[in-house]
BAFI-3210 file (N, C-alpha, C; in Angstrom, 3 decimals, decimal comma, padded with zeros to 6 digits):
// residues 58
n [1|2|3|4|5|6|7|8|9|10|11|12|13|14|15|16|17|18|19|20|21|22|23|24|25|26|27|28|29|30|31|32|33|34|35|36|37|38|39|40|41|42|43|44|45|46|47|48|49|50|51|52|53|54|55|56|57|58]
n.u [005,265|007,441|009,261|010,999|012,944|014,201|016,105|015,595|016,167|017,682|015,658|013,449|011,994|011,264|009,245|008,851|006,452|006,524|005,209|004,466|004,739|005,460|006,016|007,868|008,212|010,462|012,987|012,090|009,433|008,872|009,874|008,319|005,912|006,573|006,766|004,167|003,224|004,028|003,271|000,629|000,387|001,552|-000,137|-002,847|-005,607|-008,880|-011,518|-014,503|-017,238|-019,245|-022,934|-025,529|-028,411|-031,406|-033,742|-037,417|-039,548|-041,144]
n.v [-002,183|000,306|001,209|003,408|004,292|007,381|009,536|013,075|015,142|015,748|015,037|013,918|011,712|010,112|008,084|007,229|006,067|005,056|007,928|009,013|010,382|009,850|011,409|010,947|011,246|010,034|007,169|004,633|004,725|005,390|002,576|001,233|001,756|001,095|-001,819|-002,692|-001,789|-003,213|-005,903|-005,940|-005,528|-007,964|-009,853|-012,331|-011,630|-011,740|-011,680|-010,413|-012,393|-012,045|-011,756|-013,308|-012,206|-013,392|-015,710|-015,366|-017,620|-019,897]
n.w [-008,112|-007,213|-004,361|-002,242|000,361|001,765|003,653|004,069|005,749|008,866|010,953|009,172|007,230|004,060|002,107|-001,105|-003,409|-006,199|-008,202|-005,874|-002,688|000,799|004,051|006,905|010,457|011,597|010,777|011,561|011,634|008,768|007,791|008,997|008,062|005,255|005,575|006,194|004,146|002,039|002,828|002,820|-000,221|-000,868|000,002|-000,214|-002,472|-003,505|-006,110|-006,344|-006,642|-009,441|-009,677|-011,304|-013,132|-011,639|-013,045|-013,083|-011,855|-013,883]
ca.u [005,585|008,719|009,178|012,215|013,128|015,062|016,240|015,217|016,842|018,239|014,343|012,413|012,450|010,260|008,990|008,454|005,644|006,328|005,102|003,595|005,688|004,978|006,628|007,874|009,560|011,933|013,367|011,785|008,149|009,251|010,171|007,153|005,016|006,969|006,557|002,728|002,580|004,480|003,011|-001,014|000,635|001,655|-001,464|-003,958|-006,678|-009,988|-012,596|-015,617|-018,115|-020,643|-024,027|-026,408|-029,468|-032,128|-034,910|-038,484|-040,006|-042,666]
ca.v [-000,763|000,865|001,629|003,656|005,041|008,012|010,841|014,435|016,271|015,019|014,206|013,847|010,606|010,202|006,911|007,239|005,014|005,274|009,278|009,550|010,513|010,323|011,718|010,294|011,984|008,827|005,912|003,353|004,983|005,193|001,312|000,455|001,977|000,294|-003,171|-002,736|-001,692|-004,438|-007,282|-005,656|-005,797|-009,377|-010,840|-012,714|-011,183|-012,237|-010,817|-010,390|-012,957|-011,022|-012,437|-013,231|-011,882|-014,407|-015,312|-015,435|-019,079|-020,179]
ca.w [-007,616|-006,669|-003,107|-001,862|001,679|001,885|004,299|003,543|006,723|010,379|011,499|008,402|005,892|002,815|001,497|-002,210|-004,041|-007,657|-008,164|-004,622|-001,580|002,198|004,962|008,268|011,258|011,868|010,061|012,371|011,126|007,518|007,650|009,461|006,991|004,072|005,957|006,206|002,546|001,369|003,274|001,997|-001,476|-001,232|000,624|-001,096|-002,781|-004,188|-006,713|-006,018|-007,757|-010,196|-009,531|-012,645|-012,673|-011,258|-013,867|-012,213|-012,278|-014,940]
c.u [006,812|008,629|010,432|011,836|014,527|015,110|016,367|016,137|017,107|016,537|013,383|012,825|010,933|010,151|008,226|007,485|005,503|006,335|004,721|004,836|004,880|006,128|006,569|008,828|010,615|011,875|012,305|010,196|008,043|009,211|009,130|006,071|005,153|006,607|005,235|002,462|002,766|003,731|001,144|-000,869|000,650|000,612|-002,410|-005,091|-007,695|-010,729|-013,642|-016,368|-019,208|-021,745|-024,858|-027,706|-030,383|-033,440|-036,411|-039,116|-041,161|-042,533]
c.v [-000,518|001,532|002,126|004,656|006,237|009,461|012,170|015,064|015,462|014,267|014,327|012,638|010,625|008,608|006,978|005,781|005,193|007,166|009,796|009,518|010,933|010,465|011,483|011,214|011,026|007,990|004,999|003,804|004,706|003,586|000,413|000,754|001,072|-001,362|-003,382|-002,712|-003,127|-005,609|-007,028|-005,950|-007,381|-010,179|-011,353|-011,639|-011,885|-011,588|-011,280|-011,288|-012,380|-012,139|-012,130|-012,801|-013,022|-014,086|-015,776|-017,198|-019,086|-020,456]
c.w [-007,112|-005,404|-002,714|-000,593|001,388|003,131|003,912|004,547|007,874|010,575|010,751|007,230|005,040|002,110|000,180|-002,864|-005,370|-007,787|-006,813|-003,330|-000,108|002,981|006,499|009,319|011,547|010,826|010,434|011,458|009,756|007,142|008,036|008,552|005,815|004,265|005,509|004,724|001,916|001,708|002,696|000,568|-001,823|-000,603|-000,686|-001,399|-003,447|-005,043|-006,627|-007,417|-008,102|-010,118|-010,875|-012,110|-012,534|-012,341|-012,922|-012,708|-013,028|-016,056]
res [m|k|i|l|i|k|e|l|a|k|s|q|w|q|v|r|l|d|q|h|a|v|t|f|r|s|e|d|e|a|r|a|f|t|r|t|l|e|a|r|i|q|a|p|h|t|l|p|i|l|q|q|p|q|r|a|a|g]
***
């Protein structure tokens, strides 16, 4: 995922995530959002284990 931060106006910043954009009131807010997003992307992820149907005893 490509993440870009750019200033739109004096008090408006945009974080672009590929084709999605999120606007913030300050550069600090935009950078904090980006740090959180990158940490979540890099965090370990586990896949749920699919449970097998149980057979009736007998």
